[in-house]
Every structure is written in structure tokens, then in C-alpha cells.
C-alpha positions, 0 to 999 in steps of 0.5 A, a space after each residue: 518505506 516497509 516496517 520489516 527491517 530495524 532501520 526502517 524508521 530512520 529511513 522514514 525520518 532520513 527521506 523525510 527530512 532530505 526530500 521534503 517535497 516526497 510523500 513518505 509512507 510506511 507499509 507493512 505495519 501491523 501493530 499500533 506501536 508502529 503506528 506511532 513510530 512511523 508518524 514521528 518519523 513522518 510517514 505521511 500515510 500507512 498501509 497493512 497488510 491486514 487489520 483488527 480493530 485495535 490497528 484500525 483504531 490506532 490508524 485512525 487516530 493517527 491523523 493521517 490516511 491509511 489503507 487496511 488490508 483486506 483478502 476475503 469479502 467479509 474483511 471488505 464488509 467488515 471495513 465497511 461497517 466501520 466507515 472505511 471504504 478504501 483498503 489494500 487488497 492483499 496479497 493480489 494475485 494470490 488472492 485472486 486478481 484482477 477476477 477476484 476485484 471484479 467479482 467485488 464490484 457488483 456487490 460492494 461497490 462503494 469498496 475502493 482497492 489497491 492492490 499489491 503482492 504479485 503486481 508488476 510493470 504488465 498486470 498493473 494496467 490490467 488493475 488500473 482498467 477496474 472501477 474499483 481500483 484506484 492504484 497498484 503497489 509493488 516491488 518490481 521498481 526497488 530489484 534487489 540487484 539494483 537497491 546493492 548496486 546503489 544504482 537510484 537511476 534505474 530505481 527512478 527510471 522505474 519508478 518513473 515508468 510505474 507512475 505512468 502505467 494506464 490501463 
């Protein structure tokens, strides 16, 4: 669940309570307060589009897994210096896509990425084929028209297709 609306924490709380087998995470986490709020609501992991030392420390202190966001080699190196090996690569498409991630694999093989931003069902397998990519994220599974129509069967079908994507 992205923390882009005031109702996001309540949505996390509801899903965590009503679907206990779901692993609910919070995305677009950009402040230490959001870290606390998301975890208190039931988020079991955190994702941020970027990071600062303050945000990184809050995510670490939360006790749940987290992916701080990067889009440059310098940001990757800075996180590696801080012991972080898994990162969100955002915005993947605009920041160079698979070509950029391939170029990072040589000098920074210890970094592993979850690219998001501009990824869809056609490009996801290309990312997943890279040795430094563990997963991808995208909103193609939640088309606005399906959400507006409360077409959960369509959303579920798209999520199942996404879960089955392979390189």
C-alpha cells in the first residue's frame, strides 16, 4: 500500500486484520513518522523511493525488512557503505532501465535491486533476467478502471499473472 493518501494507514490496518495471510507492506515511505505509522498499522515491510540517513535509521529501527530507493551509482555505494545490499531502483525506466542495471552489476555485484517505475508485464521479464534483480514492482496489476469498478477478480488475475512472470 502506498502512503500517498491519508487513508493508507487505515487500509494497511484493514488488510492486515482481514487477510492475515497477506504480507502487507507500505510504499512511498519518506519520513520516520510514516515508518512508525505504517508498522503500527501492520506493515510487514517498507519501501521508499529514496533515502536519507534519518529515514534509513528509522527503517532499520522499525524491525521490519525495507528497501530504500536509489537511482544513481553514488546512492548505491553510499548504501553499501551502510551495510544495505537490497535496494529499490526508482524510477527504473527513466533512470536507465535494464541497461543501467547491467552496467551496475560489474562494479557493484553485491547490490541487489527491485526496480519500479515504468515497468509492465512486457518489460518485467527483462529485468528479472538480470543477476542483480530479485524482483520488480509495478502498478499495472491495479489499473485505475478496475479499482474504480471494484473489479477484484481482474486485479487478482493480473496479480497472479505478475507472480508467474519469469525471465
